[in-house]
Structures are given as structure tokens and as C-alpha cells.
N, C-alpha and C positions, 0 to 999 in steps of 0.2 A: 353339471356345461360350462355356467359362467367360470367356477372355480379349475375347473378342468383347461379352458385359456389361457384362464391370468396365468399358472404352474405353465403352460407351455409359450405364455411369451416370455416367462421370464426365466426357462431351463434354454432358449433361446438367450438371449440376452447375456445370460450367463457365458453361455458359449464361445459367443460374440468374443462380448473383455475378455476369455481364457489367450482368444484365438489371438486378440491381436495384439494382446501385450508375449505370446510365445511369437509374433512376426516380430515387433521393435526391440526387444535381445538378440534377436540375429542380425547380429553384424559382425563389417567389418571395424577388426582393431588394429590400429597400430603398431608397427613391428618393430621397431625400434624406440619402445618408450624409454630405455632412461636415456636417448640422449635429446629427445620431440623437447624436450622444454630448459634444456641445456642452454644457458648464458652466448653467444662470443664476444671475440673483441669490442663489434661493431652495435653487439645486438642483446638488446633488456631484454628480457621475456617477462612479467607479470601476468595472472590472474589477474582478473575483471568481474563484477556478475552478471556483466554478457558472453565469457569466454577470455579470452588472452590479449594481448595488445603485446603488441614486439616495435618495439623502439630503438631507432636507428639514427641513423651517423642528421639525414632528411627533419625539415622542419616544417613542410608545405602542408607538400601532396601527402595523402592519406587515401587505404586502401579496405573496405570492410567485404570480406570474406567469407559467405556459404553454402560450406563444405557441401560434398555428397549427400544422396541419403545412404541408410542404415553406414555409415561411414562417421564412427570417432573422430572427432574433431581432431585430434593433437594429430591429427595420420598425413596433417595440410603445414604440419611445424616448418618440417625441413621446404617445400616451398618456400613460405612465409621468411622462413628466413634469408633465404638472397632475398626478400625484393624487399625487405627492411634493410641489408643491408648496402642498397644499392639506390639509398636514401629516400627509397618510403615505408613513411609511418605500416602495419598491420595491423587487423582487428580482430583474430577469426572470435566466429561467432555462432554458440552452442546455442545448438537445438532441441523443442520438446521431441524426447522420441528420437532422438536422426533425425528427423524430416523435418525440409526448410520448412513445408508450408501450414509448422504448425508454428513458425517464427517469422513471415515474410517480411512486418515492418518494425522488425529488433535492428534497422539501419536509423529506425527515427530517435531513439535515441543516445546513437552516442555520437551524427550529425550532430547534433544540439547541445554537447558536450564539453564536444571538442574544435577548437578552435579553425580548424585549417583551412588555408586558400583554396585547394584543391583537392577532393573525397571522388575517385573512382569505386564503385559497388562490382564486387567481384562476385562469382561459384561457379560449382564442378556441378556439370548430371544435374538434376533436381535441382544445388542449389543455384546453379545459372539460369535455371529456368526460373527458378523461385524473385532471381533476383533484375530479372531484364523485368516479368509483371510488377517488383515494384517499383524501378526504374523508371515503369511509363506513367506511372501514375506520380509518380513524383520527380519528374526528369529537373525542373527549379531544386531541387538539393542537391543535383549531384551531377557532376563536368564528364563522367564517364562511363561506362560496361564495355567489361573484359567476361569473356564467354569459354571456358572450357570445356572442351568437349561436350555442348549445353545449347541451344537454341529460344528465339526468341517465341510468345504467341502472341504476343500483343506490340500494338506496332508504333513503334521509335523513326517513323520516318523524319514526320516531325520536328524531332525532337535536333537538340542541340550538341548533344551527346555524338560523344568519341565512342566508339564500338569496336570490340577487338572478338574474334572467336581462332577459339587457339583450337587443333583436337592433330590427332595422333592418325598418320597412316593407317594403321591400323586395329586400330578401335572397330570392334564390334559390336559395341552395346551402344550406341551414341543412335539415332533413326537421321542418316544423314537426307533425308525427300525432305523431316520436316528443315534442317538444317540449310541446303537447297529451296526450299520455300519458305521460309524465315528472310532470304539477300531479298526479297520485296516490300521489306515491313523494317529496314533498315536506311540509316539515314547516307549521308553521302564520305560519311569520314570514313562507312563502312569499309575495316579490312581482315580478312581473312590468312590466320598464321598458319601451315602446316605443318606437325614437327615429326620427318619421317624419320619411321620405324614407331614410333610414340605409339600407344593403345591409352585405353580408354581411360584402368589402376595406376596409370603409374606419373600422372599428377602429385598424387596422394602417396604414404609407405605403409600401407597394404595389405599388402603381394594382389597375387592374380585373383579380380574378378572374375564370378560364370560368366560363359556367354563370351567374355574378351578375349579383342582378339592376341599371337603372339611378339610381345614387344621384343623387335629389332636392338634395339639398344635400355640401354641400363634405368629403372627411374632415378639416379642422379640425374644425366643425363637429361631425359626429358625434363625436368624440373631445370635445370640450368637455364636450357633455351628455351621451356616458360616463363620463365624470369629474365630473360632476359631480353626476348620479344615485347612482355608488360612495361619489365620500365620505361623501354625507346618509347614506347604510344605516348606514356603516363611523360618526363621526361625530354623527350627530344623531340616532339612534336607540336 
């Protein structure tokens, strides 16, 4: 009997492991792969042991970015190029299994190694939720938090952080009730910016996301609006 129980347990573990492998390998891939990591006139991109570094003309401000769940990290390159070109260097964090809750503290090493005057943490969807969780526990290390189609489940009301929430009017993936509830946990600096015609997947370059609304603007337009707003909050407020 004991041997039979052990066989059943082993089979259940193997099945769960297989299901997990299948789950994490079914993810959204970047569409424009050839151009994703191409340097521009203003931005130089390099691989790091944590992901990618987008080095633009700025020297004082940095943005650390956590990707959305099951989205290839470089799908956010187009967005980060725009932000970096505007004067805020960006760090794209590669997450284990493309899931940010396995790498929630990866901002630590970047903050410790680089000596930027101002550091902001940002993330899309699950990446934003994990960024908010990190910010709540490490607010003294950061100057602000950027949530893209995301919300915080932790109280940030007493923090000094600038907090910006950006989402598309056609987003059918993010839980808007959670965004509304989360407003009560935000500091006085909290600001929301709605991209009219934008959706959930438009922040990245990975195509249509299951369950999302149809965007009334192009992903390029959505990313440009998001980048401009992020730069406004970081550099001009």
C-alpha cells in the first residue's frame, strides 16, 4: 500500500511539473525581433546579466522595468527605446519563466550597482503588480513607481513616491475594480493617465492578447503616449 501511495504521489508531481513546463513555454513572443535590439542614434542597447540596458542621452534618471506575465522581455524594447531617448536610461529585467513574481527583487542589484540620482520602478500587468509590491517594501530605494495596466495590492499611501498609473480605455484584461480599489492606497502624488483607444497589449510588441479589447489606435501610438507621460512625470514634475 505504501509503495502504491508513493507511486501515485510521484505521478502527481511529474504531471504537475509537466503542466508547469507547458504553461511557462506558452508565452507571447516579440513580433519585430530583428529591430527590437537595434541601436538608434540616441540609444545604445547592451545585454546584461539581468536583462538589457538602454543607454540614452540622460545621466541622472533611470527606469527599471518588469515585463508582463508570459511576455517575452524584449517585446517592451520599443517602449523603452522611446523613454531612454527622452533622457531616462532604462533597464529591462528578464524574469525567470517570464513571470515577475519569480524575480520580484531583481531591482536590488541594479539599484546597488548603478549610481543614478533618481530611480523609478515600472512594470506592465503582473510586472506592474510585482513592481508595486517591491516598491511598498523598498520605498527608500526609489523615487517613483509607474504602473502600466496594473494595480498595487499593497499600501503606498505613506510613501514619498511619485506614482503614475497608465492604462488604455479599451483594456479588457486589467481588473478595473482593483485599480479603483487601489486608489485608496496611493500617496497624494498619485496620478492616472488613460490612453484613449489603447488596450492591454499595446504597451508591448507582442500582438493581440487573449481576452483583450481591440485597440482604436496603433501600438506605436499607444507606446508613444505612454512614453511621453512617463517622461513628463520623471523629468518635469
